[in-house]
C-alpha positions in Angstrom: 0.2 -0.5 0.0 1.2 3.5 -1.0 1.8 5.6 1.9 -0.6 8.7 2.5 1.1 11.6 0.8 2.1 15.0 3.1 2.7 18.1 0.6 1.3 16.8 -2.7 -2.3 17.3 -2.4 -2.7 19.9 -0.2 -4.0 23.2 -0.7 -1.1 26.0 -0.4 -0.1 29.1 -1.3 2.2 30.1 -3.7 5.5 30.6 -3.2 5.8 33.7 -4.5 2.1 34.9 -2.4 3.5 36.9 0.1 5.9 39.1 -1.8 3.2 39.5 -4.3 1.1 41.0 -1.8 3.5 43.0 0.2 4.4 44.2 -3.2 8.4 43.3 -3.3 8.2 40.8 -6.2 10.2 42.1 -8.7 8.5 42.5 -12.4 10.6 44.1 -15.4 9.5 47.5 -14.8 11.0 47.2 -11.2 14.5 46.6 -12.5 16.7 49.3 -12.4 20.3 49.3 -13.7 23.4 52.4 -13.5 23.1 54.5 -16.3 19.8 52.9 -18.0 18.4 53.9 -21.2 14.5 53.8 -22.1 13.5 53.0 -25.4 10.5 53.4 -27.6 9.1 52.4 -30.7 7.9 54.0 -33.8 4.7 52.2 -35.4 3.1 52.5 -39.1 -0.2 54.3 -38.6 -1.0 52.8 -41.8 -2.1 49.2 -42.6 -0.1 48.0 -45.9 2.7 50.4 -47.5 6.1 50.1 -48.7 8.7 52.3 -46.8 10.0 54.5 -49.0 12.5 56.7 -46.8 13.3 56.9 -42.9 14.8 60.8 -42.0 15.7 60.2 -38.2 18.4 63.5 -38.8 16.4 65.0 -35.9 15.5 62.5 -34.1 19.3 61.5 -33.6 19.9 65.7 -32.5 17.5 65.7 -30.0 19.2 66.3 -26.5 19.4 63.1 -24.3 18.6 60.8 -27.5 21.3 58.1 -27.5 20.2 56.0 -30.2 18.5 55.9 -33.4 17.7 52.2 -35.3 15.6 51.1 -38.3 15.3 48.3 -40.2 18.2 48.9 -42.5 20.6 48.9 -39.7 20.0 45.7 -38.8 20.8 41.6 -39.5 18.6 40.5 -43.0 17.1 37.7 -40.3 13.6 37.0 -40.1 12.6 35.3 -36.9 9.6 33.1 -35.4 8.2 31.3 -32.9 8.0 28.5 -35.0 10.8 27.5 -37.0 9.2 26.3 -40.4 7.1 29.8 -40.3 9.3 32.6 -40.3 8.0 35.5 -41.7 8.9 38.7 -39.2 12.0 40.7 -39.0 12.5 42.6 -35.8 11.7 46.3 -37.6 10.4 46.2 -40.7 12.7 46.9 -43.7 10.6 47.5 -46.8 7.1 47.3 -46.2 4.3 47.5 -43.6 1.5 44.5 -42.9 -0.6 46.8 -40.2 -1.1 49.6 -38.4 1.3 48.9 -35.5 3.8 47.3 -37.5 7.2 48.3 -36.4 9.7 51.2 -38.3 12.0 52.5 -36.1 13.0 52.5 -32.4 15.0 55.1 -30.2 16.8 55.1 -26.5 17.0 58.2 -24.5 17.6 59.1 -21.3 13.9 58.6 -19.8 10.6 57.5 -21.4 9.3 61.3 -22.3 12.6 62.5 -24.5 12.4 58.7 -26.5 8.5 59.5 -26.9 9.2 63.2 -28.3 12.2 61.1 -31.0 9.7 59.2 -32.2 7.7 62.7 -33.3 10.8 63.5 -35.4 11.1 60.9 -37.5 9.5 60.9 -40.5 8.9 57.9 -42.5 7.4 58.1 -46.4 5.4 55.6 -47.5 3.8 54.4 -50.0 0.3 52.8 -49.5 -0.4 49.6 -50.9 -4.2 48.0 -51.0 -5.2 46.3 -47.6 -7.1 43.4 -47.2 -8.9 42.6 -43.8 -11.3 39.8 -43.9 -9.7 36.6 -44.3 -12.4 35.0 -47.1 -11.8 38.6 -48.8 -8.2 37.8 -48.8 -8.1 34.3 -50.4 -9.8 35.2 -53.2 -8.1 36.4 -56.5 -6.7 39.3 -57.3 -6.8 40.2 -53.9 -4.2 41.8 -52.2 -1.0 39.9 -51.5 0.3 40.6 -47.4 3.3 38.8 -48.3 3.9 38.8 -51.8 5.7 35.2 -52.3 2.2 33.6 -50.3 -0.4 33.1 -53.0 -4.3 33.5 -51.7 -2.6 34.6 -48.3 -2.7 31.3 -46.9 0.4 30.9 -45.1 -0.5 27.7 -43.3 -2.8 24.5 -43.9 -3.8 21.6 -43.2 -6.3 18.9 -44.3 -6.7 15.6 -42.4 -8.8 12.7 -42.9 -9.1 10.0 -40.6 -11.4 6.9 -41.7 -13.9 7.3 -44.2 -15.9 10.5 -44.2 -17.9 10.4 -47.2 -19.0 6.7 -46.5 -20.1 7.6 -42.8 -22.1 10.0 -43.8 -23.5 8.3 -46.6 -24.4 5.4 -43.4 -25.7 8.6 -41.1 -29.2 9.0 -40.8 -29.2 12.4 -39.6 -27.0 14.4 -41.0 -26.2 18.8 -40.0 -24.1 21.6 -41.2 -24.1 24.6 -39.4 -21.9 27.9 -39.6 -20.0 29.5 -36.5 -17.6 32.5 -36.4 -15.0 33.2 -33.2 -14.1 36.3 -32.2 -10.5 38.2 -31.7 -9.9 38.6 -27.9 -6.8 40.0 -26.5 -4.9 38.6 -23.4 -5.3 41.5 -22.2 -2.4 40.8 -19.2 -2.5 43.0 -16.5 1.4 43.6 -17.0 2.7 45.0 -20.0 5.8 43.3 -22.0 8.8 44.6 -21.7 12.2 43.8 -21.3 15.9 45.2 -20.1 19.4 44.1 -22.0 22.2 44.6 -20.3 25.7 44.4 -22.7 29.0 42.9 -20.9 32.5 44.4 -21.7 33.4 40.5 -22.4 30.7 40.2 -25.1 28.1 38.7 -23.1 24.5 39.8 -23.3 22.1 39.7 -20.7 18.0 40.2 -21.4 15.5 40.4 -18.6 11.8 39.6 -20.0 8.2 38.9 -19.7 8.8 35.8 -21.6 6.5 32.4 -21.1 10.1 30.7 -22.8 13.4 32.0 -22.2 15.1 29.1 -23.9 12.8 29.7 -27.4 13.6 33.5 -26.8 17.3 33.3 -27.1 17.4 31.4 -30.0 15.4 34.1 -31.6 17.7 36.5 -30.2 20.5 34.4 -31.4 19.6 34.1 -34.6 18.1 37.7 -35.7 21.5 39.5 -33.7 23.8 36.9 -35.0 24.9 36.4 -31.7 25.8 32.5 -30.4 23.4 31.4 -27.9 26.4 30.7 -25.6 26.9 34.6 -25.1 22.6 35.2 -24.4 21.5 35.1 -20.9 18.0 34.9 -21.0 16.3 35.7 -17.2 12.2 35.7 -16.8 11.5 38.0 -13.8 8.1 38.0 -12.3 5.3 37.8 -14.7 2.2 39.3 -14.7 0.3 37.0 -16.9 0.9 36.0 -20.3 -1.8 33.4 -21.6 0.5 32.8 -24.9 0.7 36.6 -25.6 4.5 36.4 -24.0 5.3 33.5 -26.3 6.8 35.2 -29.2 9.5 37.6 -29.6 9.1 40.8 -30.1 10.5 44.1 -31.2 11.1 44.8 -27.4 13.5 42.0 -26.8 15.6 42.6 -30.2 16.1 46.4 -29.8 16.7 46.5 -26.4 19.6 44.0 -27.0 20.8 45.7 -30.5 21.1 48.8 -28.3 23.1 47.4 -25.7 25.3 46.1 -27.6 26.1 48.8 -29.7 25.7 52.0 -27.0 27.2 50.1 -23.9 24.4 50.9 -21.2 21.4 49.2 -20.3 18.3 49.4 -22.6 14.7 48.8 -20.9 11.4 49.0 -22.8 8.1 48.7 -21.6 5.2 48.6 -24.0 1.9 51.0 -23.0 -1.2 49.4 -22.6 -2.2 50.0 -26.7 0.8 48.7 -28.1 0.1 45.6 -25.8 -3.3 45.2 -27.8 -2.1 46.6 -31.3 1.4 45.1 -31.8 1.7 42.2 -29.4 -0.7 38.7 -30.6 -4.3 38.0 -29.5 -6.6 35.2 -30.1 -7.4 34.5 -33.9 -11.0 36.0 -35.5 -12.3 32.2 -36.8 -14.7 31.3 -39.4 -15.8 27.6 -38.4 -18.2 25.1 -40.5 -19.1 21.9 -39.3 -21.1 19.1 -40.6 -21.8 16.3 -38.2 -23.4 13.0 -39.5 -25.1 10.9 -36.4 -27.2 7.6 -36.4 -30.7 7.3 -35.1 -28.9 6.8 -31.7 -27.2 10.0 -31.4 -23.9 8.6 -31.6 -21.7 10.4 -33.9 -20.5 8.4 -37.1 -18.8 11.3 -39.3 -17.5 15.1 -38.9 -16.5 17.4 -41.5 -14.9 20.3 -40.2 -14.0 23.4 -42.4 -11.9 27.1 -40.3 -10.7 29.8 -41.5 -8.4 31.9 -39.1 -7.9 35.6 -39.4 -3.9 35.3 -38.9 -3.1 39.2 -39.2 -0.1 40.3 -40.4 2.4 37.8 -39.5 2.6 33.9 -38.9 3.3 33.3 -35.0 2.2 30.2 -34.1 0.0 29.3 -37.4 1.0 25.7 -38.3 0.7 24.6 -34.6 -2.9 26.4 -34.1 -4.6 25.0 -37.1 -3.3 21.5 -36.1 -4.4 21.4 -32.5 -8.0 23.0 -33.8 -7.7 19.9 -36.3 -6.9 17.1 -34.0 -8.8 18.1 -30.8 -11.8 17.8 -32.4 -11.2 14.3 -31.9 -11.7 14.2 -28.2 -13.4 14.0 -25.9 -15.8 12.5 -28.2 -15.5 9.6 -30.6 -15.2 10.5 -34.2 -14.6 7.9 -36.1 -14.6 9.3 -39.4 -13.2 12.9 -39.6 -12.7 15.8 -42.1 -10.9 18.5 -41.1 -9.3 21.5 -43.4 -7.7 24.4 -41.9 -6.5 27.4 -43.3 -4.6 30.6 -41.7 -5.3 33.4 -43.8 -2.9 36.7 -43.9 -4.9 40.1 -43.6 -3.8 43.5 -42.7 -4.5 43.8 -39.3 -3.3 42.9 -35.6 -1.6 39.4 -35.2 -3.1 36.5 -33.8 -1.2 34.1 -32.0 -1.0 31.3 -29.1 -3.4 32.1 -26.8 -4.9 29.8 -23.7 -6.1 26.7 -25.6 -4.4 27.8 -28.5 -7.0 27.4 -31.8 -9.0 24.8 -29.3 -11.7 27.3 -27.9 -12.9 28.4 -31.6 -13.3 24.8 -32.5 -15.1 24.0 -29.0 -17.5 26.9 -29.5 -18.5 25.6 -32.8 -18.9 22.0 -31.9 -20.1 22.2 -28.6 -22.8 24.8 -29.7 -23.8 22.5 -32.6 -23.9 19.9 -30.0 -26.9 21.4 -28.1 -28.4 22.2 -31.4 -28.4 18.3 -32.8 -29.9 17.6 -29.6 -33.1 19.5 -29.9 -33.4 18.2 -33.0 -33.7 14.8 -31.9 -34.9 15.5 -29.6 -32.0 14.3 -26.8 -30.9 15.5 -23.5 -27.8 17.8 -24.2 -25.7 16.1 -21.4 -26.9 12.3 -22.4 -25.7 13.2 -26.2 -22.2 13.8 -24.9 -22.1 10.8 -22.4 -23.3 8.4 -25.3 -20.1 9.7 -26.9 -17.8 10.1 -25.0 -14.0 9.2 -25.5 -13.1 6.1 -23.1 -9.8 4.8 -21.7 -8.0 2.1 -23.3 -10.1 2.3 -26.4 -8.2 2.3 -30.2 -8.3 6.1 -30.9 -8.2 7.0 -35.0 -5.6 9.9 -34.4 -3.7 7.0 -32.5 -3.8 9.0 -29.1 -2.8 6.9 -26.0 -5.7 8.0 -23.9 -4.5 6.1 -20.5 -7.3 8.1 -17.9 -10.3 9.8 -18.7 -12.8 11.1 -16.4 -14.8 12.7 -18.8 -18.2 11.3 -18.5 -18.1 11.5 -14.4 -17.1 15.6 -15.6 -21.0 15.8 -17.3 -22.8 14.0 -14.5 -21.2 15.8 -12.0 -20.9 19.5 -13.5 -24.8 18.5 -14.3 -25.1 17.8 -10.6 -23.6 21.0 -9.7 -26.1 23.6 -11.9 -28.8 21.3 -10.5 -29.3 20.0 -14.3 -32.5 18.2 -13.9 -34.4 20.7 -12.2 -33.6 23.5 -14.8 -32.6 22.5 -17.9 -35.8 23.7 -19.7 -37.8 24.5 -16.3 -36.7 27.7 -15.7 -39.2 31.1 -16.7 -38.4 32.7 -19.9 -35.1 34.5 -19.4 -33.1 32.1 -17.0 -31.7 28.8 -18.4 -28.9 26.3 -17.9 -26.1 25.1 -20.4 -23.0 22.8 -20.5 -19.6 22.4 -22.6 -17.1 19.7 -22.9 -13.5 19.3 -23.4 -10.0 17.5 -23.6 -6.7 19.6 -24.0 -2.6 17.9 -24.0 -0.9 17.9 -21.3 2.0 19.5 -23.5 2.4 18.5 -27.1 4.9 16.1 -28.1 4.6 17.6 -32.0 8.0 18.4 -31.9 11.6 17.3 -31.3 12.9 17.7 -28.1 10.2 19.1 -25.8 11.8 17.6 -22.5 11.9 19.8 -19.4 15.8 19.3 -16.8 15.9 20.0 -13.2 18.6 20.1 -10.5 17.8 18.9 -7.0 20.5 20.1 -4.0 20.0 19.1 -0.7 22.3 21.1 1.9 23.6 20.3 5.2 21.1 21.7 6.5 18.3 20.3 5.2 17.6 23.3 2.6 16.9 22.1 -0.9 17.5 24.3 -3.9 15.8 23.4 -7.1 16.3 24.6 -10.8 14.3 24.1 -13.7 14.1 25.7 -16.4 10.1 26.1 -16.5 8.3 29.5 -16.6 6.5 30.7 -13.8 3.9 33.2 -15.3 1.9 34.3 -12.2 0.0 29.9 -11.9 2.1 29.1 -10.1 4.3 26.6 -11.8 7.6 27.0 -9.0 5.5 26.1 -6.0 4.0 22.7 -7.6 7.6 22.1 -8.6 8.3 22.7 -5.0 5.7 20.6 -3.6 6.6 17.9 -5.8 10.3 17.8 -4.7 9.1 18.3 -1.5 6.9 15.0 -1.4 9.8 13.1 -2.8 12.5 13.9 -0.4 10.0 13.9 2.7 10.3 17.9 3.7 8.0 20.1 3.9 7.3 23.1 0.6 9.1 26.2 3.4 12.3 24.1 3.2 12.3 24.3 -0.7 13.5 27.4 -3.1 13.5 27.2 -6.8 15.5 28.9 -9.1 13.8 29.1 -12.3 14.2 30.6 -16.0 17.5 31.5 -16.5 19.3 30.5 -19.8 22.4 31.2 -17.9 22.1 28.5 -14.5 18.7 26.3 -15.0 18.5 23.7 -17.3 16.9 23.3 -20.7 13.3 23.8 -20.6 10.8 24.8 -23.5 9.0 27.3 -21.2 5.1 27.6 -20.6 2.6 27.0 -23.5 0.4 23.7 -24.2 0.1 23.1 -20.6 2.7 20.8 -20.4 4.6 22.5 -17.2 3.6 20.3 -14.7 3.8 16.9 -16.3 7.3 17.6 -18.1 9.0 19.8 -15.7 7.0 18.3 -12.7 8.5 14.4 -13.4 11.9 16.2 -14.1 12.4 17.4 -10.9 10.9 14.6 -9.0 13.2 12.2 -11.0 16.2 14.8 -9.6 14.4 15.0 -6.1 15.1 10.3 -6.5 18.3 11.1 -7.6 19.7 12.7 -4.4 16.9 10.5 -2.0 18.2 7.4 -3.3 22.0 9.0 -2.4 20.8 9.8 0.9 19.3 6.3 1.4 22.3 4.0 0.5 23.7 5.8 4.1 21.2 5.9 5.9 20.3 2.3 5.4 23.7 1.3 6.6 23.0 2.7 10.0 19.9 1.8 10.2 20.6 -2.0 8.8 17.6 -1.6 6.5 17.4 -2.1 2.5 17.2 1.3 0.8 13.5 0.0 -0.8 12.2 -0.1 2.3 13.0 3.4 3.6 10.2 6.3 3.6 11.3 10.3 3.6 8.5 11.7 5.4 8.3 15.5 7.5 12.3 15.4 7.8 12.3 12.2 8.9 13.5 9.0 7.4 12.8 5.7 8.6 11.6 2.1 7.6 8.3 1.3 6.6 5.5 0.5 8.7 8.1 1.4 11.3 8.0 5.0 12.0 9.9 4.5 15.7 12.9 2.4 13.5 14.2 5.9 11.9 16.2 9.3 12.3 15.7 12.9 11.5 16.5 14.2 8.4 18.7 16.2 9.9 21.0 13.2 11.7 20.7 11.3 8.1 22.6 14.5 6.3 25.5 14.4 9.2 26.1 10.8 8.3 26.2 11.5 5.0 28.6 15.1 5.4 30.6 12.8 8.0 31.2 9.6 5.5 33.7 12.4 3.5 30.6 12.9 1.0 30.2 15.8 -1.4 27.3 18.3 0.1 25.2 19.2 -1.4 24.3 16.2 -2.4 23.0 16.4 -5.6 20.6 15.0 -8.2 19.6 15.5 -12.2 16.8 14.8 -14.2 15.3 15.6 -17.6 12.2 14.1 -19.0 10.5 13.8 -22.6 6.7 12.3 -23.2 7.3 8.8 -24.9 6.9 10.0 -28.6 8.5 9.0 -32.0 11.7 11.7 -32.7 10.2 13.7 -34.3 6.8 13.6 -34.9 5.0 15.6 -37.2 1.2 15.7 -36.9 1.0 17.4 -40.4 2.1 14.4 -42.0 1.6 11.7 -39.9 -0.6 10.4 -36.9 0.9 9.8 -33.4 0.4 10.2 -29.8 -0.1 14.5 -29.2 0.8 14.5 -25.3 1.6 11.7 -22.6 -1.7 12.4 -21.3 -4.9 14.4 -21.8 -7.6 16.5 -19.3 -11.1 16.3 -19.1 -13.7 18.7 -18.6 -17.6 20.0 -18.4 -18.5 23.1 -17.0 -22.1 23.8 -16.9 -23.7 27.6 -16.9 -26.8 29.5 -15.1 -27.3 32.6 -16.8 -30.5 34.9 -16.4 -31.1 37.3 -19.8 -33.1 40.5 -19.7 -35.3 40.7 -22.2 -35.6 44.1 -22.0 -31.7 45.5 -21.9 -30.5 42.2 -23.5 -27.7 42.2 -20.8 -26.7 38.8 -19.9 -26.2 37.4 -16.3 -24.2 34.6 -15.6 -25.6 33.5 -12.4 -23.4 30.4 -11.5 -20.4 28.0 -13.4 -20.3 24.5 -12.2 -16.9 23.5 -13.4 -15.3 19.7 -13.3 -12.2 18.9 -14.1 -10.0 15.4 -14.3 -6.6 16.9 -14.1 -5.8 13.4 -12.3 -3.9 14.1 -9.6 -4.3 17.9 -8.2 -0.4 18.6 -7.4 -2.5 21.9 -5.3 -6.1 21.6 -5.7 -5.5 25.5 -4.2 -4.2 26.5 -7.4 -6.8 24.3 -9.8 -9.4 26.2 -8.0 -7.3 29.3 -9.3 -6.9 28.0 -12.6 -10.7 27.0 -12.8 -12.0 30.6 -11.7 -9.8 32.3 -14.1 -11.2 30.4 -17.1 -14.6 31.1 -16.4 -13.9 35.1 -16.2 -11.9 34.3 -19.3 -14.8 32.6 -20.9 -17.5 34.9 -19.7 -15.2 38.1 -21.3 -15.3 35.6 -25.0 -18.7 34.2 -24.4 -20.6 38.4 -23.6 -18.3 40.9 -23.9 -14.5 41.2 -25.8 -14.1 41.7 -28.9 -11.0 43.3 -30.5 -12.9 46.1 -32.7 -11.2 46.5 -36.4 -11.9 49.1 -38.6 -10.2 49.4 -41.8 -7.1 47.9 -39.6 -6.9 50.2 -36.9 -7.7 48.5 -33.5 -10.7 51.2 -32.3 -10.7 49.7 -28.6 -7.1 49.2 -27.4 -7.6 50.0 -23.8 -9.2 48.6 -20.7 -11.9 51.4 -20.0 -13.0 50.9 -24.1 -12.1 46.7 -24.5 -15.0 45.8 -22.1 -13.7 42.7 -20.2 -15.6 41.2 -17.3 -14.2 42.4 -13.6 -15.4 41.4 -10.0 -18.8 42.8 -10.3 -19.7 40.0 -12.7 -18.2 37.2 -11.1 -20.6 34.2 -10.8 -20.6 31.7 -8.4 -18.3 29.2 -8.9 -18.2 25.4 -8.0 -15.2 24.3 -8.9 -15.6 20.0 -8.9 -12.5 17.3 -8.4 -12.8 14.5 -11.1 -9.8 12.8 -10.0 -7.6 10.3 -11.9 -4.8 8.9 -11.3 -2.1 9.2 -14.2 0.1 7.0 -15.0 2.5 9.3 -16.6 1.7 12.4 -14.5 4.0 13.0 -11.5 2.1 11.5 -9.1 -0.8 10.5 -11.1 -1.6 14.7 -12.4 -2.8 16.0 -15.5 -3.0 19.4 -16.9 -5.1 22.2 -15.2 -4.5 25.2 -17.2 -5.2 25.9 -20.7 -7.7 23.0 -20.8 -10.3 25.0 -18.1 -10.7 27.7 -21.0 -12.0 25.4 -23.9 -15.7 24.7 -22.2 -17.1 28.3 -20.4 -17.5 30.2 -23.8 -19.7 27.9 -25.3 -21.4 26.6 -22.1 -22.6 30.0 -21.7 -24.1 30.5 -24.8 -25.9 27.2 -24.5 -27.4 28.5 -21.7 -28.0 31.4 -23.0 -30.9 29.2 -25.7 -32.7 27.8 -22.7 -32.7 30.7 -21.6 -34.6 32.4 -24.5 -35.1 29.7 -27.1 -32.3 31.5 -29.4 -29.4 29.8 -31.4 -26.1 32.6 -31.2 -23.9 31.0 -34.0 -21.1 34.0 -33.4 -19.7 35.5 -30.0 -19.6 37.8 -28.6 -23.6 37.2 -27.9 -24.1 41.6 -26.8 -27.2 43.0 -25.4 -27.5 44.8 -29.0 -27.5 41.4 -30.9 -29.7 39.7 -28.0 -32.4 42.5 -28.3 -32.7 42.0 -32.1 -32.5 38.9 -32.1 -36.0 38.6 -29.9 -37.2 41.3 -31.9 -36.9 39.3 -35.0 -38.6 36.2 -33.2 -41.3 38.4 -33.0 -41.9 38.8 -36.4 
């Protein structure tokens, strides 16, 4: 029988909670270096234009200005987060492709002078025809955003599983519907920033609000023509990322370029408008779904087509459209699927990774249509989901390996939590409930060498130092890793210090994306801790005259399994180790990568996408005011199968955050663009939910113990975001009997629909 866990599974505050609460945690803008300069970026006022000439002479002469740079000054090296999709320069060279494209940069002794210098730069443009809608951009004769990309389709995928045409022929019912998911900004509380310093020895250090320090180092090396060995990327505290801080941006490159060429530290901090316009957003997507079912309500076939508005550059385009397609095949059985996905350039802000990375848009379409199908076939929406659920151990058309699956339980528990049986279709007009399901990978295995490393050091006083490349961006990654190590070594969490995300001292790690940190970095840290423990146990076993396999480490003690009185304190064990002339601290190393074929390229071949998969259902109750069209989310019941919860408090925080994000997408948020210009680039105008709109949230545990996760854990981050928006829109249907096929469902749309319903 396994011993009871003492650290893992407990509700514990984040390691940096006190520092954040007291205001002593250091983010990019808190960092100040002697002689530091401040940088600003000049952005294009036009959506599409040739750059004819840039005159920087007046800016260079302004007192306090120390440096000015344009695209002509930098190496001719494109970059991108996905190697095969590189299409950006750090500063535009011959052409701008959206309003906000980076044209020039300055650095000065203070931000105000740098801002003034931007106004002195004169740029001569030749305006070009622009295109703002992906469905227009793919037509013959449309302006080309990138001259070498025909029909503006920068990435595409066509994947078929089974025989779709035959399955549709055998279907008793076929339904086809179209949907639209809007552009959403990540809106992290902390804007993007970077601070770079160049050492006289030729070493460059950059502090950046990044989610992926090692990937950023690679892109900086490529564009700066500096060896990675001469580059150090340090991630300080990050005030939210949600995928928006995955890419390299001009602020990173320009801070480094100026620091190298001027010899002084340089800091760039984006303002809120720059975050909205010049970073990344969730892709707007046009979606069509065709589904065939038999009389019993079992899905036989599905055909899915998506056109993603990528804006002016690729960012994560190939990954995004691939994820969207493969995760149509989970959590439901879809034995026959045809997915066509297209990433289309337009002269608009750039789409990129955002919590769920293409899957929330796809799930909106699928989960909305499932409810519509249930209505047409006179089936309960919960029952149709249970009937079509995937189960652990079953063969999968895309060769996913499903070790554990609690999806059916999530449907049942979310339904119970919202009062489904008592409320669905039975509440007064204006009140309704709805649900939506989903699934997500715990990290992706579709790229080469996606591995995490860790080093654990146990000192003579029992203090533990963990070195991990994992990037904590507010989700609590360092705390979870600390708990895993503390559990394995038998110490308390307060004994553990985590040093993370510094390419100069921490092991290689892919960073925070794909919801893989807990499984990937957690497993690496656990292996490193086991290595330390085994070294210590070899000495203790001699002292206790017991087998190493019979020893247990728990609560700063080491004892023989089943005999707690036969043991010694950790302190005494460490003394024995040291007095045996063994080197201190005790050091263990670990590295972990998901089982996969190297390299797995799912654009060409099928295969297991992740080490394990989370499953979830969220159920919403809403109230719609027919006089104003306003929707109030009253309650959300969120049931999530994330395996063993390392820290239930943090899982609940992720679920609560997902509800707010889902509310925003379903009801409020929309990046409004007119002729390429973002019209609402501020927190005042954008309109996301606040604490005033928070509903009652019931976080429901569905625990399965996964064999590949550390202590049985699976993801509980991005996956929590895929279900709430469609659940809310489904609840709106139950409340007023109107299907909405696009988001956000605003009061104006509701009032218009109610008027049309009266006719």
